[in-house]
C-alpha positions in Angstrom: 0.0 0.0 0.0 2.8 2.3 0.9 4.6 1.5 -2.3 1.5 2.3 -4.4 1.1 5.7 -2.6 4.7 6.5 -3.2 4.4 5.6 -6.9 1.3 7.8 -7.2 3.1 10.7 -5.5 6.1 10.4 -7.9 3.7 10.3 -10.9 1.9 13.4 -9.6 5.2 15.2 -9.1 6.3 14.2 -12.6 3.0 15.4 -14.1 3.3 18.7 -12.2 6.8 19.2 -13.4 5.9 18.3 -17.0 2.9 20.8 -16.8 5.2 23.5 -15.4 7.8 23.0 -18.2 5.0 23.0 -20.8 3.5 26.2 -19.5 6.9 27.9 -19.3 7.7 26.9 -22.9 4.3 28.2 -24.0 4.9 31.5 -22.3 8.4 31.9 -23.8 7.0 31.0 -27.2 4.1 33.5 -26.9 6.5 36.2 -25.7 8.8 35.6 -28.6 5.9 35.6 -31.0 4.7 39.0 -29.8 8.3 40.4 -29.9 8.7 39.0 -33.4 5.4 40.6 -34.7 6.3 43.9 -33.0 9.6 43.9 -35.0 7.7 44.1 -38.3 8.5 47.5 -39.9 5.5 49.9 -40.0 7.1 52.7 -42.1 9.5 52.9 -45.1 13.0 53.6 -43.9 14.7 56.7 -45.4 12.4 56.7 -48.5 14.4 59.4 -50.3 17.9 58.0 -49.8 19.6 56.7 -52.9 21.4 53.4 -52.9 23.6 51.6 -55.4 20.8 49.1 -56.1 17.3 48.0 -55.3 16.7 44.4 -54.6 13.2 42.9 -54.8 12.4 39.5 -53.3 9.5 37.9 -55.2 6.7 35.9 -53.6 4.1 38.5 -52.6 1.9 41.2 -54.0 3.2 44.7 -54.4 6.9 43.9 -54.2 7.9 44.2 -57.9 5.6 47.2 -58.4 7.4 49.0 -55.6 10.8 48.1 -56.9 10.1 49.3 -60.4 8.6 52.5 -59.0 11.8 53.1 -57.0 13.9 52.5 -60.1 11.8 54.9 -62.2 12.1 57.4 -59.3 15.9 57.1 -59.6 16.4 55.8 -56.1 19.1 53.6 -57.6 20.7 52.8 -60.9 20.1 49.1 -60.9 17.3 46.7 -59.8 17.9 43.1 -59.0 14.8 40.8 -58.7 15.6 37.6 -56.8 13.4 34.5 -57.0 12.1 34.8 -60.5 10.7 31.6 -62.1 13.0 29.8 -64.6 12.1 30.8 -68.1 10.8 34.3 -67.4 13.0 37.0 -68.8 13.2 40.7 -67.8 10.7 41.9 -70.4 8.2 39.2 -69.4 8.7 40.1 -65.8 8.2 43.9 -66.2 5.1 43.3 -68.4 3.5 41.4 -65.6 3.0 44.5 -63.6 3.1 47.3 -66.2 0.7 47.5 -69.1 3.0 50.0 -70.9 6.5 49.2 -69.6 8.9 52.1 -69.4 12.2 51.1 -71.0 14.0 49.8 -67.9 15.2 46.5 -69.3 18.9 47.5 -69.3 18.8 48.4 -65.6 17.0 45.3 -64.4 18.6 41.9 -63.7 17.0 38.7 -62.3 18.0 35.7 -60.2 16.2 32.4 -59.7 16.6 31.6 -56.0 13.9 29.4 -54.5 14.0 30.6 -50.8 15.1 33.5 -48.7 18.5 32.0 -47.9 19.0 31.6 -51.7 17.8 35.2 -52.2 20.6 36.5 -49.9 23.2 34.2 -51.4 22.5 35.1 -55.1 22.1 38.8 -54.3 25.5 38.7 -52.5 27.2 37.2 -55.6 25.4 39.7 -57.9 26.3 42.6 -55.7 30.0 41.6 -55.5 30.1 41.3 -59.2 28.5 44.8 -59.7 30.5 46.4 -56.8 27.3 47.2 -54.9 28.0 48.7 -51.5 24.4 49.7 -50.5 21.0 48.4 -51.5 17.3 49.0 -50.7 15.6 45.7 -49.9 12.0 45.4 -51.0 9.8 42.6 -49.5 6.7 42.3 -47.3 6.9 43.7 -43.8 6.2 40.3 -42.2 9.0 38.8 -44.3 11.5 41.6 -43.5 13.0 40.4 -40.2 14.0 37.0 -41.7 15.2 38.6 -44.9 17.4 41.1 -42.9 18.8 38.2 -40.9 19.8 36.3 -44.0 21.1 39.4 -45.8 23.1 40.6 -42.8 24.8 37.2 -42.7 25.5 37.0 -46.5 26.4 40.6 -47.0 27.7 41.9 -43.7 29.8 44.7 -45.3 26.9 46.0 -47.4 24.5 48.7 -46.2 20.9 47.3 -46.4 17.9 49.7 -46.1 14.6 48.0 -45.4 11.8 49.0 -47.8 8.7 47.1 -46.7 5.5 46.7 -48.6 2.2 46.1 -46.8 0.0 43.5 -48.4 -3.7 44.3 -47.8 -4.5 40.7 -46.7 -2.0 40.9 -43.8 -3.8 42.8 -41.0 -2.0 45.0 -38.5 -4.1 43.5 -35.7 -2.9 40.0 -36.8 -4.1 38.2 -33.7 -7.8 38.8 -34.6 -7.5 37.3 -38.1 -6.9 33.6 -38.3 -5.3 33.8 -41.8 -2.9 36.6 -40.8 -2.2 34.9 -37.4 -1.3 31.7 -39.2 1.0 33.6 -41.5 2.7 35.4 -38.7 3.2 32.1 -36.7 4.6 30.3 -39.7 7.0 33.2 -40.4 8.0 33.2 -36.7 8.9 29.5 -36.9 10.9 30.0 -40.1 12.7 33.0 -38.4 13.5 30.8 -35.4 15.0 28.1 -37.6 17.2 30.7 -39.4 18.2 32.2 -36.1 19.3 28.9 -34.7 21.2 28.0 -37.8 23.1 31.2 -37.8 23.5 31.1 -34.0 25.4 27.8 -34.2 27.4 28.9 -37.3 28.6 32.1 -35.5 29.2 30.1 -32.3 31.5 27.8 -34.2 33.5 30.6 -35.8 33.7 32.7 -32.7 31.7 35.8 -34.0 28.6 35.3 -31.8 28.8 38.7 -30.0 28.6 40.7 -33.2 25.8 38.6 -34.5 23.4 39.2 -31.5 21.8 42.4 -32.6 18.1 43.3 -32.1 15.3 40.9 -31.2 16.6 37.3 -31.6 19.5 38.5 -33.7 17.6 40.6 -36.3 19.4 43.6 -37.7 17.0 46.5 -37.7 
């Protein structure tokens, strides 16, 4: 009888401990999620400043239009569009968003990366070839923290200015909209995966202190 009571007590303690750990992890996860969502840019940074190039990451509405508008406004001499489907050339790309394309073909180049890490890698190679020292990065506001994390790693000596676009379907009060909440949570998990990957890479090469900037390592 004593043995049975002792076993039940151990089980209860184990259950309480497991519950406590689960609640703690949930609180930490929720806190990180809120911090992550709060890091989304809400304004366009230094909108009138000219850079060597404009870089657009494909994958969402309004990005290419914003990049072409910046190019036409002479915010940079070159536009690099990263993540274009294979088989689409510059003329096809521009015609997708402009019914009467302005002659910008000679100032636009494209890459075919399939994810954000690839965006950063191919942009770094392109920028090195073109002697680019500063760029304006155009992507969705919710995608900007992860993009900056990848770009700061791939192009640590290049000045990157965030130029967010704000898709209408992504609501500011994201927690009230299941679709937006799901998008933010998915992006949060992707961000954590990138952060952990870079954390261990920097830990191994001894550059961890310089890497830890901003919320969870984001460069703002």
